[in-house]
C-alpha positions in Angstrom: -24.6 -8.8 -8.9 -21.4 -7.4 -10.4 -18.3 -6.9 -8.2 -15.1 -5.1 -9.1 -11.7 -6.2 -7.7 -9.4 -3.2 -7.5 -6.0 -2.1 -6.3 -6.4 0.1 -3.2 -3.4 2.2 -4.1 -4.5 3.2 -7.6 -8.3 2.4 -7.7 -7.6 0.6 -11.0 -10.1 -2.2 -11.7 -8.1 -5.5 -11.8 -11.1 -7.8 -12.5 -14.8 -7.5 -13.1 -16.8 -10.5 -11.7 -20.3 -10.9 -13.0 -23.2 -13.1 -11.7 -21.8 -13.1 -8.2 -23.6 -15.4 -5.9 -21.8 -14.6 -2.6 -18.5 -13.2 -1.2 -16.6 -13.5 2.0 -13.5 -11.8 3.3 -11.2 -13.9 1.1 -13.2 -15.2 -1.9 -16.0 -14.5 -4.4 -18.3 -17.2 -5.8 -19.9 -16.6 -9.2 -22.1 -18.8 -11.3 -19.0 -19.7 -13.4 -16.1 -19.7 -11.0 -14.6 -19.1 -7.5 -12.1 -16.3 -7.0 -9.7 -15.8 -4.1 -7.9 -15.6 -1.9 -7.0 -12.0 -2.9 -3.6 -10.3 -2.6 -2.9 -7.7 0.0 -3.9 -4.3 -1.2 -6.9 -5.5 -3.2 -10.5 -4.6 -2.4 -14.0 -5.3 -3.7 -16.6 -2.8 -4.7 -20.1 -3.1 -6.3 -19.6 0.3 -7.8 -17.5 0.8 -10.9 -15.8 3.8 -9.4 -14.4 1.5 -6.7 -15.7 3.7 -3.9 -16.6 0.8 -1.6 -14.5 -1.5 0.6 -16.6 -4.6 0.8 -13.9 -7.0 2.0 -12.9 -4.7 4.8 -16.5 -4.3 5.8 -17.1 -8.0 5.7 -14.0 -8.7 7.8 -15.1 -6.1 10.4 -18.6 -7.7 10.7 -17.1 -11.3 10.7 -14.0 -11.4 12.8 -11.8 -14.5 12.6 -11.7 -17.0 15.4 -8.3 -15.7 16.5 -9.6 -12.1 16.7 -12.7 -13.2 18.7 -10.4 -15.1 21.1 -8.2 -12.1 21.6 -11.3 -10.0 22.3 -12.5 -12.6 24.8 -9.1 -12.7 26.5 -9.1 -8.9 26.9 -12.6 -8.9 28.3 -11.8 -11.6 30.8 -8.6 -9.7 31.9 -10.7 -6.6 32.4 -13.4 -8.5 34.4 -10.9 -10.5 36.5 -8.0 -8.1 37.0 -9.3 -4.7 36.0 -7.0 -4.5 32.9 -4.9 -6.4 30.5 -2.5 -9.0 31.8 1.2 -9.2 30.9 
């Protein structure tokens, strides 16, 4: 697989990574190297026109432990108190 790292503001390709084995929200593993973490404002696409946002999609599907804990706290507050606690 080929992935393109691009600047979200300009859609300019900053880096082309070939032979990609896997990627997460903060790194890309290729047969030759590991890239990441990436700077704010950078995104990944498998299309050369940079029309995808693979990092954002990955992060949405795989929330961090902190985000999951916040969601659980909100759910518990809703169940126990009928709303968010102060």
